[in-house]
Structure formats: C-alpha cells, structure tokens
mmCIF file of the N, C-alpha and C atoms, coordinates in Angstrom:
data_MODEL
# 
_entry.id   MODEL 
# 
loop_
_atom_site.group_PDB 
_atom_site.id 
_atom_site.type_symbol 
_atom_site.label_atom_id 
_atom_site.label_alt_id 
_atom_site.label_comp_id 
_atom_site.label_asym_id 
_atom_site.label_entity_id 
_atom_site.label_seq_id 
_atom_site.pdbx_PDB_ins_code 
_atom_site.Cartn_x 
_atom_site.Cartn_y 
_atom_site.Cartn_z 
_atom_site.occupancy 
_atom_site.B_iso_or_equiv 
_atom_site.pdbx_formal_charge 
_atom_site.auth_seq_id 
_atom_site.auth_comp_id 
_atom_site.auth_asym_id 
_atom_site.auth_atom_id 
_atom_site.pdbx_PDB_model_num 
ATOM 1   N N  . MET A 1 1  ? -19.307 -36.442 -12.175 1.00 0.00 ? 1  MET A N  1 
ATOM 2   C CA . MET A 1 1  ? -18.423 -36.082 -11.078 1.00 0.00 ? 1  MET A CA 1 
ATOM 3   C C  . MET A 1 1  ? -17.947 -34.641 -11.277 1.00 0.00 ? 1  MET A C  1 
ATOM 4   N N  . VAL A 1 2  ? -17.788 -33.928 -10.177 1.00 0.00 ? 2  VAL A N  1 
ATOM 5   C CA . VAL A 1 2  ? -17.371 -32.525 -10.204 1.00 0.00 ? 2  VAL A CA 1 
ATOM 6   C C  . VAL A 1 2  ? -15.845 -32.462 -10.124 1.00 0.00 ? 2  VAL A C  1 
ATOM 7   N N  . ASP A 1 3  ? -15.245 -31.675 -11.023 1.00 0.00 ? 3  ASP A N  1 
ATOM 8   C CA . ASP A 1 3  ? -13.796 -31.490 -11.032 1.00 0.00 ? 3  ASP A CA 1 
ATOM 9   C C  . ASP A 1 3  ? -13.448 -30.289 -10.146 1.00 0.00 ? 3  ASP A C  1 
ATOM 10  N N  . LEU A 1 4  ? -13.028 -30.568 -8.921  1.00 0.00 ? 4  LEU A N  1 
ATOM 11  C CA . LEU A 1 4  ? -12.735 -29.507 -7.965  1.00 0.00 ? 4  LEU A CA 1 
ATOM 12  C C  . LEU A 1 4  ? -11.511 -28.678 -8.332  1.00 0.00 ? 4  LEU A C  1 
ATOM 13  N N  . SER A 1 5  ? -10.663 -29.183 -9.188  1.00 0.00 ? 5  SER A N  1 
ATOM 14  C CA . SER A 1 5  ? -9.466  -28.426 -9.586  1.00 0.00 ? 5  SER A CA 1 
ATOM 15  C C  . SER A 1 5  ? -9.827  -27.197 -10.420 1.00 0.00 ? 5  SER A C  1 
ATOM 16  N N  . LYS A 1 6  ? -11.033 -27.145 -10.937 1.00 0.00 ? 6  LYS A N  1 
ATOM 17  C CA . LYS A 1 6  ? -11.448 -26.014 -11.773 1.00 0.00 ? 6  LYS A CA 1 
ATOM 18  C C  . LYS A 1 6  ? -12.135 -24.913 -10.967 1.00 0.00 ? 6  LYS A C  1 
ATOM 19  N N  . LEU A 1 7  ? -12.312 -25.130 -9.677  1.00 0.00 ? 7  LEU A N  1 
ATOM 20  C CA . LEU A 1 7  ? -12.932 -24.121 -8.837  1.00 0.00 ? 7  LEU A CA 1 
ATOM 21  C C  . LEU A 1 7  ? -11.976 -22.955 -8.620  1.00 0.00 ? 7  LEU A C  1 
ATOM 22  N N  . GLU A 1 8  ? -12.529 -21.754 -8.594  1.00 0.00 ? 8  GLU A N  1 
ATOM 23  C CA . GLU A 1 8  ? -11.731 -20.563 -8.357  1.00 0.00 ? 8  GLU A CA 1 
ATOM 24  C C  . GLU A 1 8  ? -12.186 -19.904 -7.060  1.00 0.00 ? 8  GLU A C  1 
ATOM 25  N N  . LYS A 1 9  ? -11.233 -19.340 -6.337  1.00 0.00 ? 9  LYS A N  1 
ATOM 26  C CA . LYS A 1 9  ? -11.538 -18.631 -5.103  1.00 0.00 ? 9  LYS A CA 1 
ATOM 27  C C  . LYS A 1 9  ? -12.295 -17.352 -5.439  1.00 0.00 ? 9  LYS A C  1 
ATOM 28  N N  . LYS A 1 10 ? -13.339 -17.072 -4.686  1.00 0.00 ? 10 LYS A N  1 
ATOM 29  C CA . LYS A 1 10 ? -14.089 -15.842 -4.879  1.00 0.00 ? 10 LYS A CA 1 
ATOM 30  C C  . LYS A 1 10 ? -13.282 -14.683 -4.298  1.00 0.00 ? 10 LYS A C  1 
ATOM 31  N N  . LYS A 1 11 ? -13.127 -13.625 -5.081  1.00 0.00 ? 11 LYS A N  1 
ATOM 32  C CA . LYS A 1 11 ? -12.330 -12.476 -4.645  1.00 0.00 ? 11 LYS A CA 1 
ATOM 33  C C  . LYS A 1 11 ? -13.176 -11.541 -3.787  1.00 0.00 ? 11 LYS A C  1 
ATOM 34  N N  . THR A 1 12 ? -12.587 -11.122 -2.681  1.00 0.00 ? 12 THR A N  1 
ATOM 35  C CA . THR A 1 12 ? -13.237 -10.156 -1.799  1.00 0.00 ? 12 THR A CA 1 
ATOM 36  C C  . THR A 1 12 ? -12.840 -8.748  -2.224  1.00 0.00 ? 12 THR A C  1 
ATOM 37  N N  . ALA A 1 13 ? -13.493 -7.763  -1.623  1.00 0.00 ? 13 ALA A N  1 
ATOM 38  C CA . ALA A 1 13 ? -13.137 -6.366  -1.905  1.00 0.00 ? 13 ALA A CA 1 
ATOM 39  C C  . ALA A 1 13 ? -11.690 -6.098  -1.503  1.00 0.00 ? 13 ALA A C  1 
ATOM 40  N N  . GLY A 1 14 ? -11.244 -6.736  -0.417  1.00 0.00 ? 14 GLY A N  1 
ATOM 41  C CA . GLY A 1 14 ? -9.853  -6.583  0.015   1.00 0.00 ? 14 GLY A CA 1 
ATOM 42  C C  . GLY A 1 14 ? -8.875  -7.175  -0.986  1.00 0.00 ? 14 GLY A C  1 
ATOM 43  N N  . ASP A 1 15 ? -9.229  -8.329  -1.565  1.00 0.00 ? 15 ASP A N  1 
ATOM 44  C CA . ASP A 1 15 ? -8.383  -8.954  -2.586  1.00 0.00 ? 15 ASP A CA 1 
ATOM 45  C C  . ASP A 1 15 ? -8.249  -8.045  -3.802  1.00 0.00 ? 15 ASP A C  1 
ATOM 46  N N  . ILE A 1 16 ? -9.355  -7.470  -4.212  1.00 0.00 ? 16 ILE A N  1 
ATOM 47  C CA . ILE A 1 16 ? -9.358  -6.592  -5.388  1.00 0.00 ? 16 ILE A CA 1 
ATOM 48  C C  . ILE A 1 16 ? -8.537  -5.331  -5.111  1.00 0.00 ? 16 ILE A C  1 
ATOM 49  N N  . ALA A 1 17 ? -8.686  -4.770  -3.910  1.00 0.00 ? 17 ALA A N  1 
ATOM 50  C CA . ALA A 1 17 ? -7.916  -3.575  -3.550  1.00 0.00 ? 17 ALA A CA 1 
ATOM 51  C C  . ALA A 1 17 ? -6.422  -3.887  -3.506  1.00 0.00 ? 17 ALA A C  1 
ATOM 52  N N  . ALA A 1 18 ? -6.061  -5.050  -2.972  1.00 0.00 ? 18 ALA A N  1 
ATOM 53  C CA . ALA A 1 18 ? -4.651  -5.441  -2.890  1.00 0.00 ? 18 ALA A CA 1 
ATOM 54  C C  . ALA A 1 18 ? -4.066  -5.638  -4.292  1.00 0.00 ? 18 ALA A C  1 
ATOM 55  N N  . GLU A 1 19 ? -4.837  -6.255  -5.177  1.00 0.00 ? 19 GLU A N  1 
ATOM 56  C CA . GLU A 1 19 ? -4.372  -6.449  -6.559  1.00 0.00 ? 19 GLU A CA 1 
ATOM 57  C C  . GLU A 1 19 ? -4.177  -5.107  -7.251  1.00 0.00 ? 19 GLU A C  1 
ATOM 58  N N  . SER A 1 20 ? -5.091  -4.184  -7.014  1.00 0.00 ? 20 SER A N  1 
ATOM 59  C CA . SER A 1 20 ? -4.993  -2.858  -7.624  1.00 0.00 ? 20 SER A CA 1 
ATOM 60  C C  . SER A 1 20 ? -3.758  -2.117  -7.104  1.00 0.00 ? 20 SER A C  1 
ATOM 61  N N  . ALA A 1 21 ? -3.532  -2.177  -5.794  1.00 0.00 ? 21 ALA A N  1 
ATOM 62  C CA . ALA A 1 21 ? -2.359  -1.515  -5.205  1.00 0.00 ? 21 ALA A CA 1 
ATOM 63  C C  . ALA A 1 21 ? -1.074  -2.120  -5.758  1.00 0.00 ? 21 ALA A C  1 
ATOM 64  N N  . TYR A 1 22 ? -1.047  -3.436  -5.906  1.00 0.00 ? 22 TYR A N  1 
ATOM 65  C CA . TYR A 1 22 ? 0.123   -4.126  -6.445  1.00 0.00 ? 22 TYR A CA 1 
ATOM 66  C C  . TYR A 1 22 ? 0.387   -3.670  -7.884  1.00 0.00 ? 22 TYR A C  1 
ATOM 67  N N  . THR A 1 23 ? -0.661  -3.629  -8.693  1.00 0.00 ? 23 THR A N  1 
ATOM 68  C CA . THR A 1 23 ? -0.516  -3.223  -10.089 1.00 0.00 ? 23 THR A CA 1 
ATOM 69  C C  . THR A 1 23 ? -0.020  -1.786  -10.193 1.00 0.00 ? 23 THR A C  1 
ATOM 70  N N  . GLU A 1 24 ? -0.589  -0.899  -9.384  1.00 0.00 ? 24 GLU A N  1 
ATOM 71  C CA . GLU A 1 24 ? -0.156  0.497   -9.398  1.00 0.00 ? 24 GLU A CA 1 
ATOM 72  C C  . GLU A 1 24 ? 1.301   0.626   -8.954  1.00 0.00 ? 24 GLU A C  1 
ATOM 73  N N  . ALA A 1 25 ? 1.695   -0.144  -7.958  1.00 0.00 ? 25 ALA A N  1 
ATOM 74  C CA . ALA A 1 25 ? 3.078   -0.095  -7.469  1.00 0.00 ? 25 ALA A CA 1 
ATOM 75  C C  . ALA A 1 25 ? 4.056   -0.555  -8.542  1.00 0.00 ? 25 ALA A C  1 
ATOM 76  N N  . VAL A 1 26 ? 3.743   -1.655  -9.201  1.00 0.00 ? 26 VAL A N  1 
ATOM 77  C CA . VAL A 1 26 ? 4.618   -2.175  -10.263 1.00 0.00 ? 26 VAL A CA 1 
ATOM 78  C C  . VAL A 1 26 ? 4.706   -1.173  -11.413 1.00 0.00 ? 26 VAL A C  1 
ATOM 79  N N  . THR A 1 27 ? 3.579   -0.584  -11.771 1.00 0.00 ? 27 THR A N  1 
ATOM 80  C CA . THR A 1 27 ? 3.565   0.406   -12.849 1.00 0.00 ? 27 THR A CA 1 
ATOM 81  C C  . THR A 1 27 ? 4.443   1.609   -12.502 1.00 0.00 ? 27 THR A C  1 
ATOM 82  N N  . TYR A 1 28 ? 4.357   2.078   -11.251 1.00 0.00 ? 28 TYR A N  1 
ATOM 83  C CA . TYR A 1 28 ? 5.187   3.218   -10.831 1.00 0.00 ? 28 TYR A CA 1 
ATOM 84  C C  . TYR A 1 28 ? 6.669   2.854   -10.862 1.00 0.00 ? 28 TYR A C  1 
ATOM 85  N N  . LEU A 1 29 ? 6.991   1.666   -10.378 1.00 0.00 ? 29 LEU A N  1 
ATOM 86  C CA . LEU A 1 29 ? 8.392   1.246   -10.384 1.00 0.00 ? 29 LEU A CA 1 
ATOM 87  C C  . LEU A 1 29 ? 8.931   1.169   -11.809 1.00 0.00 ? 29 LEU A C  1 
ATOM 88  N N  . GLN A 1 30 ? 8.139   0.615   -12.712 1.00 0.00 ? 30 GLN A N  1 
ATOM 89  C CA . GLN A 1 30 ? 8.579   0.520   -14.103 1.00 0.00 ? 30 GLN A CA 1 
ATOM 90  C C  . GLN A 1 30 ? 8.774   1.907   -14.716 1.00 0.00 ? 30 GLN A C  1 
ATOM 91  N N  . ALA A 1 31 ? 7.892   2.832   -14.373 1.00 0.00 ? 31 ALA A N  1 
ATOM 92  C CA . ALA A 1 31 ? 7.964   4.176   -14.940 1.00 0.00 ? 31 ALA A CA 1 
ATOM 93  C C  . ALA A 1 31 ? 9.155   4.973   -14.419 1.00 0.00 ? 31 ALA A C  1 
ATOM 94  N N  . THR A 1 32 ? 9.669   4.607   -13.253 1.00 0.00 ? 32 THR A N  1 
ATOM 95  C CA . THR A 1 32 ? 10.777  5.362   -12.662 1.00 0.00 ? 32 THR A CA 1 
ATOM 96  C C  . THR A 1 32 ? 12.098  4.589   -12.641 1.00 0.00 ? 32 THR A C  1 
ATOM 97  N N  . ASP A 1 33 ? 12.122  3.408   -13.220 1.00 0.00 ? 33 ASP A N  1 
ATOM 98  C CA . ASP A 1 33 ? 13.360  2.626   -13.276 1.00 0.00 ? 33 ASP A CA 1 
ATOM 99  C C  . ASP A 1 33 ? 14.492  3.389   -13.962 1.00 0.00 ? 33 ASP A C  1 
ATOM 100 N N  . TRP A 1 34 ? 14.150  4.197   -14.957 1.00 0.00 ? 34 TRP A N  1 
ATOM 101 C CA . TRP A 1 34 ? 15.189  4.928   -15.681 1.00 0.00 ? 34 TRP A CA 1 
ATOM 102 C C  . TRP A 1 34 ? 15.960  5.865   -14.750 1.00 0.00 ? 34 TRP A C  1 
ATOM 103 N N  . GLN A 1 35 ? 15.287  6.378   -13.722 1.00 0.00 ? 35 GLN A N  1 
ATOM 104 C CA . GLN A 1 35 ? 15.963  7.279   -12.805 1.00 0.00 ? 35 GLN A CA 1 
ATOM 105 C C  . GLN A 1 35 ? 16.996  6.541   -11.953 1.00 0.00 ? 35 GLN A C  1 
ATOM 106 N N  . VAL A 1 36 ? 16.691  5.315   -11.611 1.00 0.00 ? 36 VAL A N  1 
ATOM 107 C CA . VAL A 1 36 ? 17.652  4.504   -10.854 1.00 0.00 ? 36 VAL A CA 1 
ATOM 108 C C  . VAL A 1 36 ? 18.859  4.184   -11.738 1.00 0.00 ? 36 VAL A C  1 
ATOM 109 N N  . ILE A 1 37 ? 18.602  3.859   -12.984 1.00 0.00 ? 37 ILE A N  1 
ATOM 110 C CA . ILE A 1 37 ? 19.694  3.571   -13.916 1.00 0.00 ? 37 ILE A CA 1 
ATOM 111 C C  . ILE A 1 37 ? 20.558  4.819   -14.109 1.00 0.00 ? 37 ILE A C  1 
ATOM 112 N N  . ALA A 1 38 ? 19.912  5.965   -14.279 1.00 0.00 ? 38 ALA A N  1 
ATOM 113 C CA . ALA A 1 38 ? 20.653  7.215   -14.467 1.00 0.00 ? 38 ALA A CA 1 
ATOM 114 C C  . ALA A 1 38 ? 21.496  7.549   -13.239 1.00 0.00 ? 38 ALA A C  1 
ATOM 115 N N  . LYS A 1 39 ? 21.011  7.197   -12.057 1.00 0.00 ? 39 LYS A N  1 
ATOM 116 C CA . LYS A 1 39 ? 21.781  7.443   -10.833 1.00 0.00 ? 39 LYS A CA 1 
ATOM 117 C C  . LYS A 1 39 ? 23.093  6.670   -10.863 1.00 0.00 ? 39 LYS A C  1 
ATOM 118 N N  . TYR A 1 40 ? 23.037  5.435   -11.264 1.00 0.00 ? 40 TYR A N  1 
ATOM 119 C CA . TYR A 1 40 ? 24.242  4.608   -11.226 1.00 0.00 ? 40 TYR A CA 1 
ATOM 120 C C  . TYR A 1 40 ? 25.127  4.763   -12.468 1.00 0.00 ? 40 TYR A C  1 
ATOM 121 N N  . GLU A 1 41 ? 24.533  5.073   -13.590 1.00 0.00 ? 41 GLU A N  1 
ATOM 122 C CA . GLU A 1 41 ? 25.348  5.228   -14.794 1.00 0.00 ? 41 GLU A CA 1 
ATOM 123 C C  . GLU A 1 41 ? 25.925  6.643   -14.945 1.00 0.00 ? 41 GLU A C  1 
ATOM 124 N N  . ARG A 1 42 ? 25.155  7.642   -14.520 1.00 0.00 ? 42 ARG A N  1 
ATOM 125 C CA . ARG A 1 42 ? 25.561  9.030   -14.760 1.00 0.00 ? 42 ARG A CA 1 
ATOM 126 C C  . ARG A 1 42 ? 25.683  9.864   -13.497 1.00 0.00 ? 42 ARG A C  1 
ATOM 127 N N  . LYS A 1 43 ? 25.564  9.212   -12.337 1.00 0.00 ? 43 LYS A N  1 
ATOM 128 C CA . LYS A 1 43 ? 25.640  9.930   -11.053 1.00 0.00 ? 43 LYS A CA 1 
ATOM 129 C C  . LYS A 1 43 ? 24.567  11.013  -10.939 1.00 0.00 ? 43 LYS A C  1 
ATOM 130 N N  . ARG A 1 44 ? 23.432  10.785  -11.572 1.00 0.00 ? 44 ARG A N  1 
ATOM 131 C CA . ARG A 1 44 ? 22.323  11.742  -11.541 1.00 0.00 ? 44 ARG A CA 1 
ATOM 132 C C  . ARG A 1 44 ? 21.451  11.455  -10.322 1.00 0.00 ? 44 ARG A C  1 
ATOM 133 N N  . PRO A 1 45 ? 21.195  12.442  -9.475  1.00 0.00 ? 45 PRO A N  1 
ATOM 134 C CA . PRO A 1 45 ? 20.418  12.191  -8.249  1.00 0.00 ? 45 PRO A CA 1 
ATOM 135 C C  . PRO A 1 45 ? 18.946  11.898  -8.540  1.00 0.00 ? 45 PRO A C  1 
ATOM 136 N N  . ILE A 1 46 ? 18.358  11.081  -7.686  1.00 0.00 ? 46 ILE A N  1 
ATOM 137 C CA . ILE A 1 46 ? 16.930  10.780  -7.761  1.00 0.00 ? 46 ILE A CA 1 
ATOM 138 C C  . ILE A 1 46 ? 16.224  11.737  -6.801  1.00 0.00 ? 46 ILE A C  1 
ATOM 139 N N  . PRO A 1 47 ? 15.188  12.435  -7.266  1.00 0.00 ? 47 PRO A N  1 
ATOM 140 C CA . PRO A 1 47 ? 14.470  13.343  -6.366  1.00 0.00 ? 47 PRO A CA 1 
ATOM 141 C C  . PRO A 1 47 ? 13.940  12.605  -5.128  1.00 0.00 ? 47 PRO A C  1 
ATOM 142 N N  . ASP A 1 48 ? 13.939  13.306  -3.993  1.00 0.00 ? 48 ASP A N  1 
ATOM 143 C CA . ASP A 1 48 ? 13.494  12.696  -2.736  1.00 0.00 ? 48 ASP A CA 1 
ATOM 144 C C  . ASP A 1 48 ? 12.079  12.147  -2.832  1.00 0.00 ? 48 ASP A C  1 
ATOM 145 N N  . GLU A 1 49 ? 11.193  12.880  -3.511  1.00 0.00 ? 49 GLU A N  1 
ATOM 146 C CA . GLU A 1 49 ? 9.800   12.431  -3.651  1.00 0.00 ? 49 GLU A CA 1 
ATOM 147 C C  . GLU A 1 49 ? 9.724   11.097  -4.401  1.00 0.00 ? 49 GLU A C  1 
ATOM 148 N N  . VAL A 1 50 ? 10.527  10.968  -5.436  1.00 0.00 ? 50 VAL A N  1 
ATOM 149 C CA . VAL A 1 50 ? 10.538  9.725   -6.212  1.00 0.00 ? 50 VAL A CA 1 
ATOM 150 C C  . VAL A 1 50 ? 11.109  8.587   -5.365  1.00 0.00 ? 50 VAL A C  1 
ATOM 151 N N  . GLN A 1 51 ? 12.164  8.858   -4.624  1.00 0.00 ? 51 GLN A N  1 
ATOM 152 C CA . GLN A 1 51 ? 12.738  7.824   -3.758  1.00 0.00 ? 51 GLN A CA 1 
ATOM 153 C C  . GLN A 1 51 ? 11.716  7.341   -2.730  1.00 0.00 ? 51 GLN A C  1 
ATOM 154 N N  . ALA A 1 52 ? 10.981  8.266   -2.140  1.00 0.00 ? 52 ALA A N  1 
ATOM 155 C CA . ALA A 1 52 ? 9.984   7.896   -1.127  1.00 0.00 ? 52 ALA A CA 1 
ATOM 156 C C  . ALA A 1 52 ? 8.863   7.067   -1.746  1.00 0.00 ? 52 ALA A C  1 
ATOM 157 N N  . LYS A 1 53 ? 8.386   7.497   -2.920  1.00 0.00 ? 53 LYS A N  1 
ATOM 158 C CA . LYS A 1 53 ? 7.310   6.751   -3.580  1.00 0.00 ? 53 LYS A CA 1 
ATOM 159 C C  . LYS A 1 53 ? 7.791   5.374   -4.047  1.00 0.00 ? 53 LYS A C  1 
ATOM 160 N N  . ARG A 1 54 ? 9.040   5.295   -4.514  1.00 0.00 ? 54 ARG A N  1 
ATOM 161 C CA . ARG A 1 54 ? 9.580   3.991   -4.925  1.00 0.00 ? 54 ARG A CA 1 
ATOM 162 C C  . ARG A 1 54 ? 9.700   3.057   -3.722  1.00 0.00 ? 54 ARG A C  1 
ATOM 163 N N  . LYS A 1 55 ? 10.127  3.585   -2.573  1.00 0.00 ? 55 LYS A N  1 
ATOM 164 C CA . LYS A 1 55 ? 10.227  2.749   -1.383  1.00 0.00 ? 55 LYS A CA 1 
ATOM 165 C C  . LYS A 1 55 ? 8.855   2.210   -0.994  1.00 0.00 ? 55 LYS A C  1 
ATOM 166 N N  . ALA A 1 56 ? 7.848   3.074   -1.009  1.00 0.00 ? 56 ALA A N  1 
ATOM 167 C CA . ALA A 1 56 ? 6.485   2.639   -0.677  1.00 0.00 ? 56 ALA A CA 1 
ATOM 168 C C  . ALA A 1 56 ? 5.993   1.584   -1.674  1.00 0.00 ? 56 ALA A C  1 
ATOM 169 N N  . ALA A 1 57 ? 6.280   1.790   -2.955  1.00 0.00 ? 57 ALA A N  1 
ATOM 170 C CA . ALA A 1 57 ? 5.870   0.832   -3.976  1.00 0.00 ? 57 ALA A CA 1 
ATOM 171 C C  . ALA A 1 57 ? 6.597   -0.495  -3.803  1.00 0.00 ? 57 ALA A C  1 
ATOM 172 N N  . LEU A 1 58 ? 7.888   -0.435  -3.500  1.00 0.00 ? 58 LEU A N  1 
ATOM 173 C CA . LEU A 1 58 ? 8.645   -1.668  -3.268  1.00 0.00 ? 58 LEU A CA 1 
ATOM 174 C C  . LEU A 1 58 ? 8.119   -2.429  -2.057  1.00 0.00 ? 58 LEU A C  1 
ATOM 175 N N  . ASP A 1 59 ? 7.723   -1.696  -1.016  1.00 0.00 ? 59 ASP A N  1 
ATOM 176 C CA . ASP A 1 59 ? 7.149   -2.341  0.164   1.00 0.00 ? 59 ASP A CA 1 
ATOM 177 C C  . ASP A 1 59 ? 5.888   -3.117  -0.199  1.00 0.00 ? 59 ASP A C  1 
ATOM 178 N N  . ILE A 1 60 ? 5.056   -2.546  -1.053  1.00 0.00 ? 60 ILE A N  1 
ATOM 179 C CA . ILE A 1 60 ? 3.828   -3.218  -1.486  1.00 0.00 ? 60 ILE A CA 1 
ATOM 180 C C  . ILE A 1 60 ? 4.162   -4.457  -2.302  1.00 0.00 ? 60 ILE A C  1 
ATOM 181 N N  . VAL A 1 61 ? 5.072   -4.319  -3.247  1.00 0.00 ? 61 VAL A N  1 
ATOM 182 C CA . VAL A 1 61 ? 5.412   -5.435  -4.133  1.00 0.00 ? 61 VAL A CA 1 
ATOM 183 C C  . VAL A 1 61 ? 6.077   -6.563  -3.358  1.00 0.00 ? 61 VAL A C  1 
ATOM 184 N N  . ILE A 1 62 ? 7.016   -6.233  -2.507  1.00 0.00 ? 62 ILE A N  1 
ATOM 185 C CA . ILE A 1 62 ? 7.734   -7.266  -1.736  1.00 0.00 ? 62 ILE A CA 1 
ATOM 186 C C  . ILE A 1 62 ? 6.802   -7.948  -0.758  1.00 0.00 ? 62 ILE A C  1 
ATOM 187 N N  . ASP A 1 63 ? 5.951   -7.177  -0.075  1.00 0.00 ? 63 ASP A N  1 
ATOM 188 C CA . ASP A 1 63 ? 5.010   -7.744  0.898   1.00 0.00 ? 63 ASP A CA 1 
ATOM 189 C C  . ASP A 1 63 ? 4.027   -8.680  0.199   1.00 0.00 ? 63 ASP A C  1 
ATOM 190 N N  . ASP A 1 64 ? 3.537   -8.279  -0.976  1.00 0.00 ? 64 ASP A N  1 
ATOM 191 C CA . ASP A 1 64 ? 2.568   -9.101  -1.705  1.00 0.00 ? 64 ASP A CA 1 
ATOM 192 C C  . ASP A 1 64 ? 3.200   -10.373 -2.243  1.00 0.00 ? 64 ASP A C  1 
ATOM 193 N N  . SER A 1 65 ? 4.474   -10.319 -2.608  1.00 0.00 ? 65 SER A N  1 
ATOM 194 C CA . SER A 1 65 ? 5.156   -11.491 -3.151  1.00 0.00 ? 65 SER A CA 1 
ATOM 195 C C  . SER A 1 65 ? 5.359   -12.563 -2.090  1.00 0.00 ? 65 SER A C  1 
ATOM 196 N N  . ALA A 1 66 ? 5.453   -12.173 -0.822  1.00 0.00 ? 66 ALA A N  1 
ATOM 197 C CA . ALA A 1 66 ? 5.715   -13.112 0.247   1.00 0.00 ? 66 ALA A CA 1 
ATOM 198 C C  . ALA A 1 66 ? 4.498   -13.947 0.592   1.00 0.00 ? 66 ALA A C  1 
ATOM 199 N N  . THR A 1 67 ? 3.298   -13.468 0.227   1.00 0.00 ? 67 THR A N  1 
ATOM 200 C CA . THR A 1 67 ? 2.076   -14.200 0.583   1.00 0.00 ? 67 THR A CA 1 
ATOM 201 C C  . THR A 1 67 ? 1.637   -15.127 -0.505  1.00 0.00 ? 67 THR A C  1 
# 
C-alpha cells in the first residue's frame, strides 16, 4: 500500500521565487533590526532608504505568512 502522507508537492518556478524573496526579506529585516532598536532606545533616525526597504520586506513577509 502507498503511504500518501509522504508525498510532497512539486515546487514550481513561482514557488521557488517566492521562497527566495521571503528569505531575502527576512535576512534584510534581521540585518536592519538594530536600527529600529536604536531609533526607540536612542532617538536615532532610520535613513529613508532603509525604512522603504524594510516596509517592502515586511510586505513580503506578512503577505507570505497569510497564505
């Protein structure tokens, strides 16, 4: 008898691209978390470019988590 619980979904190119984007977004957020902490602990401003990239990364992470 075949155990269907051991079957895995075949990943498409879109699945692989989405996983890569998610991983890159999480990595960027982790690398810039210190700037968010510094903003709240030391009133140090976050550069606009970093804020924009963090927002884009958060959009990817939050959107992917919902599916």
